[in-house]
DRENSEPA-507518 format. One line per field, with one value per residue (C-alpha): residue in three letters; chain; x, y, z; residue number from 1. Coordinates in steps of 0.02 Angstrom, whole numbers. Layout:
<sites>
r = ALA;...
c = A;...
X = X;...
Y = Y;...
Z = Z;...
k = NUM;...
</sites>
This chain:
<sites>
r = MET;GLN;ALA;SER;VAL;HIS;HIS;ALA;GLU;THR;SER;THR;LEU;LYS;SER;ILE;ALA;LEU;THR;LEU;PRO;ASN;GLN;SER;LYS;SER;GLU;VAL;ALA;PRO;GLU;ASP;ALA;GLU;LYS;ALA;PRO;ALA;PRO;ILE;LEU;THR;GLY;SER;ASN;THR;ILE;GLU;ALA;GLU;THR;PRO;ALA;THR;PRO;ASP;GLY;SER;GLN;SER;ALA;GLU;VAL;GLY;GLN;ILE;GLU;VAL;SER;SER;ASP;ASN;ASN;ILE;ALA;GLN;GLN;PRO;SER;SER;LYS;ASN;ILE;VAL;SER;PRO;ASP;SER;GLY;LEU;PRO;THR;ASN;GLU;GLN;ASP;ASP;THR;ALA;ALA;LEU;GLU;GLN;ASN;ALA;GLN;VAL;GLU;ASN;GLU;VAL;ARG;TRP;LEU;LYS;GLU;LYS;VAL;ASN;LYS;GLY;ASP;SER;ILE;SER;LYS;ILE;PHE;SER;ARG;MET;ASN;LEU;SER;ALA;SER;LEU;LEU;HIS;ARG;ILE;LEU;ASN;SER;SER;THR;GLU;ALA;LYS;GLU;LEU;ALA;SER;ILE;LYS;PRO;GLY;GLU;ILE;LEU;LYS;VAL;LYS;ILE;ASP;GLY;GLU;GLY;ASN;PHE;LEU;GLY;LEU;ILE;LEU;GLU;ARG;ASN;ALA;ILE;GLU;SER;LEU;ASN;ILE;GLN;GLU;ARG;ASP;ASP;GLY;PHE;ARG;THR;ARG;THR;VAL;GLU;ARG;GLY;LEU;GLU;THR;ARG;ILE;ALA;ASN;ALA;SER;GLY;THR;ILE;THR;ASN;SER;LEU;TYR;GLN;SER;ALA;GLN;ARG;THR;GLY;LEU;SER;ASP;GLN;LEU;ILE;MET;GLU;LEU;ALA;ASN;ILE;PHE;GLY;TRP;ASP;ILE;ASP;PHE;ALA;LEU;GLU;ILE;ARG;ALA;GLY;ASP;GLN;PHE;SER;LEU;ILE;TYR;GLU;ASP;GLU;TYR;LEU;ASP;GLY;GLU;LEU;TYR;GLY;HIS;GLY;SER;ILE;LEU;ALA;ALA;GLU;PHE;ILE;ASN;GLN;GLY;ASN;VAL;PHE;ARG;ALA;ILE;ARG;TYR;GLN;ASP;LYS;ASN;GLY;ASN;SER;ASN;TYR;PHE;SER;PRO;ASP;GLY;ARG;SER;MET;ARG;LYS;ALA;PHE;LEU;ARG;ALA;PRO;VAL;ASP;PHE;ARG;ARG;ILE;SER;SER;HIS;PHE;THR;LYS;ALA;ARG;TRP;HIS;PRO;VAL;LEU;GLY;LYS;LYS;ARG;PRO;HIS;LYS;GLY;VAL;ASP;TYR;ALA;ALA;ALA;PRO;GLY;THR;PRO;ILE;LYS;ALA;ALA;GLY;ASP;GLY;ARG;VAL;ILE;PHE;ARG;GLY;ILE;LYS;GLY;GLY;TYR;GLY;LYS;THR;VAL;ILE;LEU;LYS;HIS;GLY;ASP;GLN;TYR;THR;THR;LEU;TYR;GLY;HIS;MET;SER;ASN;TYR;ASN;ASN;THR;VAL;LYS;SER;GLY;SER;ARG;VAL;LYS;GLN;GLY;GLN;THR;ILE;GLY;TYR;VAL;GLY;GLN;THR;GLY;LEU;ALA;THR;GLY;PRO;HIS;LEU;HIS;TYR;GLU;PHE;ARG;VAL;ASN;ASP;VAL;HIS;ARG;ASN;PRO;LEU;THR;VAL;LYS;ILE;PRO;LEU;ALA;SER;PRO;ILE;LYS;LYS;GLU;TYR;LYS;ALA;ASP;PHE;THR;ARG;LYS;SER;LYS;PRO;LEU;LEU;ALA;GLN;LEU;GLU;MET;ILE;SER;ARG;THR;GLN;LEU;ALA;THR;ALA;GLU
c = A;A;A;A;A;A;A;A;A;A;A;A;A;A;A;A;A;A;A;A;A;A;A;A;A;A;A;A;A;A;A;A;A;A;A;A;A;A;A;A;A;A;A;A;A;A;A;A;A;A;A;A;A;A;A;A;A;A;A;A;A;A;A;A;A;A;A;A;A;A;A;A;A;A;A;A;A;A;A;A;A;A;A;A;A;A;A;A;A;A;A;A;A;A;A;A;A;A;A;A;A;A;A;A;A;A;A;A;A;A;A;A;A;A;A;A;A;A;A;A;A;A;A;A;A;A;A;A;A;A;A;A;A;A;A;A;A;A;A;A;A;A;A;A;A;A;A;A;A;A;A;A;A;A;A;A;A;A;A;A;A;A;A;A;A;A;A;A;A;A;A;A;A;A;A;A;A;A;A;A;A;A;A;A;A;A;A;A;A;A;A;A;A;A;A;A;A;A;A;A;A;A;A;A;A;A;A;A;A;A;A;A;A;A;A;A;A;A;A;A;A;A;A;A;A;A;A;A;A;A;A;A;A;A;A;A;A;A;A;A;A;A;A;A;A;A;A;A;A;A;A;A;A;A;A;A;A;A;A;A;A;A;A;A;A;A;A;A;A;A;A;A;A;A;A;A;A;A;A;A;A;A;A;A;A;A;A;A;A;A;A;A;A;A;A;A;A;A;A;A;A;A;A;A;A;A;A;A;A;A;A;A;A;A;A;A;A;A;A;A;A;A;A;A;A;A;A;A;A;A;A;A;A;A;A;A;A;A;A;A;A;A;A;A;A;A;A;A;A;A;A;A;A;A;A;A;A;A;A;A;A;A;A;A;A;A;A;A;A;A;A;A;A;A;A;A;A;A;A;A;A;A;A;A;A;A;A;A;A;A;A;A;A;A;A;A;A;A;A;A;A;A;A;A;A;A;A;A;A;A;A;A;A;A;A;A;A;A;A;A;A;A;A;A;A;A;A;A;A;A;A;A;A;A;A;A;A;A;A;A;A;A;A;A;A;A;A;A;A;A;A;A;A;A;A;A;A;A;A;A;A;A;A;A;A;A;A;A;A;A;A;A;A;A;A;A
X = -5979;-6117;-6262;-6350;-6496;-6493;-6651;-6625;-6733;-6624;-6436;-6481;-6486;-6660;-6725;-6878;-6986;-6978;-7143;-7172;-7254;-7446;-7441;-7473;-7329;-7448;-7635;-7727;-7881;-8028;-8081;-8244;-8385;-8372;-8180;-8192;-8144;-8296;-8421;-8559;-8466;-8546;-8595;-8568;-8609;-8543;-8612;-8546;-8659;-8603;-8598;-8747;-8709;-8725;-8828;-8672;-8629;-8487;-8500;-8548;-8405;-8522;-8604;-8455;-8443;-8592;-8562;-8708;-8686;-8809;-8793;-8896;-8821;-8913;-9085;-9218;-9257;-9437;-9523;-9553;-9740;-9699;-9589;-9662;-9572;-9573;-9670;-9800;-9938;-9978;-10025;-9883;-9955;-9984;-9799;-9743;-9842;-9775;-9594;-9622;-9693;-9533;-9416;-9514;-9488;-9302;-9289;-9364;-9242;-9085;-8951;-8864;-8708;-8707;-8529;-8477;-8305;-8302;-8260;-8210;-8358;-8457;-8542;-8620;-8796;-8761;-8710;-8855;-8970;-8901;-8921;-9105;-9069;-9173;-9108;-9193;-9094;-8935;-8983;-9021;-8839;-8749;-8824;-8809;-8633;-8475;-8393;-8527;-8525;-8353;-8466;-8494;-8305;-8287;-8140;-8109;-8041;-8126;-8248;-8422;-8516;-8701;-8785;-8983;-9106;-9213;-9343;-9208;-9198;-9032;-8942;-8771;-8618;-8435;-8325;-8164;-8039;-7899;-7815;-7797;-7937;-8129;-8276;-8409;-8596;-8730;-8913;-8970;-9148;-9072;-8997;-8831;-8664;-8514;-8338;-8169;-8081;-7900;-7813;-7634;-7472;-7316;-7165;-6995;-6826;-6720;-6572;-6487;-6331;-6255;-6125;-6170;-6123;-6229;-6376;-6448;-6607;-6536;-6404;-6543;-6654;-6533;-6534;-6719;-6773;-6943;-6980;-7046;-6886;-6769;-6866;-6871;-6678;-6649;-6765;-6673;-6498;-6568;-6522;-6338;-6323;-6380;-6430;-6444;-6268;-6159;-6176;-6017;-5982;-5909;-6040;-6109;-6274;-6333;-6495;-6597;-6785;-6950;-7041;-7230;-7308;-7492;-7537;-7350;-7336;-7247;-7378;-7264;-7132;-7124;-6997;-6808;-6742;-6570;-6459;-6287;-6231;-6049;-6033;-5863;-5781;-5890;-6004;-6182;-6275;-6462;-6558;-6757;-6822;-7002;-7040;-7179;-7298;-7278;-7176;-7041;-6886;-6715;-6562;-6379;-6294;-6253;-6438;-6439;-6591;-6554;-6688;-6651;-6781;-6795;-6781;-6638;-6753;-6945;-6983;-6920;-6836;-6750;-6623;-6590;-6635;-6582;-6465;-6483;-6388;-6374;-6396;-6484;-6552;-6735;-6804;-6970;-6934;-6775;-6664;-6548;-6618;-6579;-6649;-6677;-6711;-6677;-6773;-6807;-6867;-6988;-7139;-7300;-7397;-7257;-7303;-7219;-7179;-7168;-6984;-7018;-7161;-7244;-7395;-7472;-7468;-7508;-7590;-7656;-7585;-7429;-7377;-7245;-7233;-7403;-7494;-7388;-7385;-7279;-7245;-7188;-7070;-7052;-7000;-6847;-6884;-6999;-7014;-7089;-7156;-7198;-7272;-7377;-7510;-7622;-7630;-7673;-7851;-7828;-7695;-7778;-7717;-7683;-7670;-7530;-7424;-7291;-7130;-7145;-7334;-7393;-7441;-7461;-7405;-7275;-7331;-7276;-7415;-7342;-7186;-7121;-7057;-7078;-7141;-7029;-7036;-6969;-6913;-6854;-6780;-6777;-6696;-6762;-6838;-6666;-6654;-6526;-6462;-6572;-6437;-6295;-6384;-6345;-6502;-6541;-6554;-6707;-6710;-6608;-6676;-6741;-6642;-6783;-6768;-6572;-6538;-6669;-6620;-6438;-6499;-6598;-6474;-6334;-6386;-6449;-6272;-6188;-6283;-6263;-6073;-6074;-6180;-6073;-5910;-5978;-6026;-5857;-5773;-5898;-5858;-5672
Y = 331;470;520;682;780;966;1079;1223;1340;1309;1287;1160;974;915;741;679;531;373;327;135;42;50;185;379;482;577;553;723;748;803;976;1028;1070;1253;1245;1152;1249;1227;1380;1269;1226;1367;1331;1350;1266;1100;942;769;631;470;315;202;67;-119;-235;-284;-114;-79;54;5;10;13;170;269;441;565;748;867;1048;1192;1341;1472;1614;1557;1522;1635;1764;1777;1929;2072;2040;1871;1948;1971;2083;2041;2200;2181;2158;1988;1854;1746;1595;1683;1742;1560;1502;1633;1589;1403;1453;1557;1408;1288;1406;1410;1225;1194;1312;1238;1176;1020;911;724;648;467;385;259;81;-72;-146;11;80;243;168;89;262;348;217;246;429;406;470;402;282;394;545;450;398;576;628;499;526;708;720;607;682;641;454;453;440;255;226;283;208;156;307;442;554;593;748;771;941;935;1066;1047;941;811;881;851;1015;958;842;839;686;711;602;658;809;902;845;837;810;947;919;1055;1049;1203;1240;1186;1018;980;1070;950;1005;950;1048;1044;1130;1208;1127;1229;1161;1180;1110;1001;890;739;642;487;345;167;53;-105;-76;81;66;62;197;306;275;347;510;522;480;409;242;337;434;286;197;347;364;175;194;338;246;73;56;92;15;-159;-118;-296;-358;-204;-94;-84;-8;170;213;376;467;648;710;871;845;932;924;967;1051;1077;1206;1221;1025;909;817;712;729;784;745;713;865;806;661;586;409;364;165;92;254;280;442;445;616;641;795;804;899;937;1008;1118;980;923;771;740;628;604;652;647;827;802;761;575;491;397;277;132;56;-95;-135;-255;-337;-325;-375;-329;-499;-582;-676;-747;-928;-989;-908;-912;-1070;-1195;-1338;-1344;-1486;-1462;-1492;-1554;-1650;-1729;-1704;-1573;-1440;-1264;-1123;-980;-853;-788;-845;-707;-779;-664;-672;-731;-589;-477;-355;-395;-242;-229;-208;-82;7;-125;-218;-377;-512;-652;-677;-847;-1029;-1078;-1259;-1271;-1081;-1079;-901;-803;-640;-598;-424;-348;-195;-118;-236;-324;-360;-481;-513;-659;-667;-848;-930;-799;-811;-696;-555;-367;-362;-209;-294;-386;-466;-316;-187;-55;-46;75;21;-11;-38;-203;-328;-474;-553;-676;-865;-1037;-1097;-1225;-1321;-1231;-1277;-1115;-941;-846;-753;-829;-686;-708;-580;-604;-512;-547;-713;-763;-791;-675;-672;-531;-486;-460;-410;-235;-141;9;189;288;444;587;761;830;973;1108;1081;1069;1246;1262;1094;1162;1330;1250;1109;1221;1282;1112;1035;1170;1128;946;969;1061;940;789;876;905;723;672;779;710;523;551
Z = -3304;-3295;-3396;-3393;-3454;-3485;-3509;-3622;-3510;-3360;-3320;-3192;-3227;-3230;-3240;-3330;-3251;-3357;-3431;-3424;-3566;-3564;-3416;-3438;-3377;-3251;-3217;-3256;-3150;-3260;-3230;-3156;-3279;-3252;-3297;-3462;-3609;-3716;-3721;-3670;-3503;-3395;-3222;-3031;-2874;-2927;-2823;-2813;-2786;-2710;-2822;-2791;-2668;-2718;-2609;-2514;-2465;-2599;-2723;-2898;-3022;-3173;-3139;-3097;-3021;-3065;-3047;-3040;-3059;-3082;-3203;-3107;-3201;-3362;-3273;-3332;-3188;-3122;-3184;-3061;-3045;-2967;-2837;-2667;-2540;-2364;-2322;-2457;-2344;-2401;-2271;-2221;-2304;-2471;-2462;-2431;-2579;-2688;-2639;-2678;-2850;-2877;-2822;-2936;-3079;-3044;-3027;-3193;-3282;-3184;-3286;-3220;-3283;-3269;-3285;-3297;-3326;-3464;-3398;-3481;-3567;-3576;-3736;-3769;-3766;-3591;-3518;-3600;-3521;-3353;-3365;-3420;-3594;-3732;-3875;-4003;-3943;-3958;-4126;-4184;-4111;-4198;-4366;-4351;-4424;-4460;-4319;-4193;-4245;-4150;-3996;-4043;-4014;-3838;-3741;-3550;-3456;-3553;-3465;-3531;-3468;-3516;-3488;-3458;-3394;-3238;-3330;-3394;-3572;-3662;-3693;-3742;-3696;-3689;-3722;-3630;-3730;-3633;-3537;-3700;-3824;-3804;-3923;-3887;-3946;-3916;-3959;-4059;-4144;-4307;-4243;-4168;-4170;-4157;-4138;-4076;-3949;-3905;-3772;-3828;-3758;-3729;-3812;-3735;-3802;-3688;-3711;-3644;-3656;-3585;-3601;-3614;-3475;-3506;-3623;-3719;-3631;-3451;-3480;-3563;-3425;-3299;-3403;-3367;-3547;-3571;-3661;-3809;-3834;-3812;-3940;-4057;-4039;-4072;-4224;-4300;-4291;-4316;-4497;-4465;-4294;-4229;-4050;-4001;-4066;-4094;-3938;-3829;-3654;-3690;-3833;-3816;-3866;-3866;-3916;-3927;-3910;-3875;-3703;-3698;-3549;-3496;-3371;-3323;-3299;-3399;-3505;-3639;-3768;-3949;-4075;-4070;-4167;-4182;-4116;-4113;-4073;-4054;-4094;-4074;-4124;-4272;-4267;-4331;-4331;-4374;-4408;-4413;-4556;-4616;-4783;-4842;-4864;-4683;-4725;-4595;-4590;-4512;-4627;-4600;-4597;-4790;-4829;-4843;-4773;-4604;-4665;-4773;-4897;-4776;-4591;-4540;-4419;-4442;-4266;-4083;-4050;-3900;-3999;-4170;-4150;-4324;-4454;-4643;-4704;-4848;-4732;-4566;-4455;-4457;-4280;-4337;-4504;-4416;-4576;-4657;-4769;-4822;-4709;-4822;-4686;-4508;-4367;-4230;-4063;-3983;-3866;-3935;-3995;-4033;-4171;-4337;-4445;-4637;-4677;-4810;-4912;-5024;-5075;-4991;-5129;-5013;-4839;-4789;-4742;-4823;-4784;-4656;-4638;-4560;-4563;-4681;-4763;-4919;-4971;-5137;-5145;-5318;-5453;-5370;-5190;-5095;-4904;-4822;-4631;-4575;-4420;-4367;-4233;-4314;-4449;-4423;-4484;-4581;-4691;-4842;-4999;-5114;-4976;-4979;-4825;-4745;-4682;-4492;-4510;-4404;-4520;-4402;-4230;-4185;-4159;-4202;-4323;-4464;-4432;-4276;-4106;-4022;-4051;-4170;-4339;-4502;-4605;-4792;-4908;-5093;-5233;-5403;-5324;-5263;-5068;-4983;-4808;-4720;-4606;-4729;-4887;-4953;-4917;-5034;-4958;-4951;-5056;-4997;-4954;-5121;-5200;-5177;-4989;-4969;-4937;-4813;-4730;-4725;-4647;-4506;-4465;-4435;-4256;-4199;-4261;-4161;-3999;-4030;-4040;-3877;-3784;-3853;-3797;-3619;-3612;-3658;-3531;-3401;-3448;-3433
k = 1;2;3;4;5;6;7;8;9;10;11;12;13;14;15;16;17;18;19;20;21;22;23;24;25;26;27;28;29;30;31;32;33;34;35;36;37;38;39;40;41;42;43;44;45;46;47;48;49;50;51;52;53;54;55;56;57;58;59;60;61;62;63;64;65;66;67;68;69;70;71;72;73;74;75;76;77;78;79;80;81;82;83;84;85;86;87;88;89;90;91;92;93;94;95;96;97;98;99;100;101;102;103;104;105;106;107;108;109;110;111;112;113;114;115;116;117;118;119;120;121;122;123;124;125;126;127;128;129;130;131;132;133;134;135;136;137;138;139;140;141;142;143;144;145;146;147;148;149;150;151;152;153;154;155;156;157;158;159;160;161;162;163;164;165;166;167;168;169;170;171;172;173;174;175;176;177;178;179;180;181;182;183;184;185;186;187;188;189;190;191;192;193;194;195;196;197;198;199;200;201;202;203;204;205;206;207;208;209;210;211;212;213;214;215;216;217;218;219;220;221;222;223;224;225;226;227;228;229;230;231;232;233;234;235;236;237;238;239;240;241;242;243;244;245;246;247;248;249;250;251;252;253;254;255;256;257;258;259;260;261;262;263;264;265;266;267;268;269;270;271;272;273;274;275;276;277;278;279;280;281;282;283;284;285;286;287;288;289;290;291;292;293;294;295;296;297;298;299;300;301;302;303;304;305;306;307;308;309;310;311;312;313;314;315;316;317;318;319;320;321;322;323;324;325;326;327;328;329;330;331;332;333;334;335;336;337;338;339;340;341;342;343;344;345;346;347;348;349;350;351;352;353;354;355;356;357;358;359;360;361;362;363;364;365;366;367;368;369;370;371;372;373;374;375;376;377;378;379;380;381;382;383;384;385;386;387;388;389;390;391;392;393;394;395;396;397;398;399;400;401;402;403;404;405;406;407;408;409;410;411;412;413;414;415;416;417;418;419;420;421;422;423;424;425;426;427;428;429;430;431;432;433;434;435;436;437;438;439;440;441;442;443;444;445;446;447;448;449;450;451;452;453;454;455;456;457;458;459;460;461;462;463;464;465;466;467;468;469;470;471;472;473;474;475;476
</sites>
């Protein structure tokens, strides 16, 4: 069995490195101050100072790297009356005194950059203190605009650069959030100017295809697809295919997706534009379409939504530990009783997702269910999520939630012998088996967009057909 990935811009097969969970695909070194995109980043003669050593001789991790650069090009030039030529006739000591005055004037006008990497446990006030910048200055900056308040939410790994003059006066700062986005604040006579700067990414279209030999994840991994793209592919077809139970060796997949490049290097991935999955001989195709309002979704070639009104499984689970049944031996109570839901065994702390759009009608302790959330979806449907270890703090009773939004985390509160999600699905207050109940479809593409969708989907479907045929021939 073979799996391949093809990039549209070249006829040569090209693999893409896999991005493991919680790791960036590549570490982009921060640019020097004079190379940063913001207008206030002017400078030259970059100097790096060593991190101060601790008493035991090791470097201090708290202070981090400090980079100092000077902006000689914007320093005021001494006036001609202060310039003394070598043959001016002044005594040597007077020439030396004059040169020293000129040097001092230049130092006073010198612009420098201080740079620190945000470490775990850091706050903006701690970093300002280490840079000998006052708390009153920070207070004025944070209160200058809503955008400036984002400084209070710095994250580990971000880079803070502060621009000061020769006397240590604040001129501006740059918070580099990542390789493409930064927050720039510049002091002006009338206050502070704050703006977010984003570097442009180049988008290239790529494609991949493969044949399942063991699991979707491992087979897709061999084509060079990242975790992000593998999960997106599974989510697109997740309403039609149970990837935990229905995948077979010989199943095939093909997809067309976006690669994003920064300075000629692969930075990340955009969206899957079109995809096909052949599962046990059944062919499923999906096309991504974005309407004029910026809303995007995946549709079948005839315009039906790939998304259903409810997720079949609201958690990434290891196994189904208990099925829906009228009589189950309860491991804690030691007697038979109906089990009106499905138990999904999963690692403690695994995010639990809202099965569909709805409103929170209960959040709290509910008897043997332990920590529980109940959602109401329209007039007919309710879903229950039990044995949570904790809730998502943003989800309160009365809150509106979207399908796939995290509402809590797997635990074993209440009458539970191990970590799992107890999930119930009710139609008109009657319990139904979540695994077999007929789930309503989401709305199809709107009539006003149907013609545009058909026009845009034709070339993608043609390309997808070609990729699929190539994969079939290769597999044979």
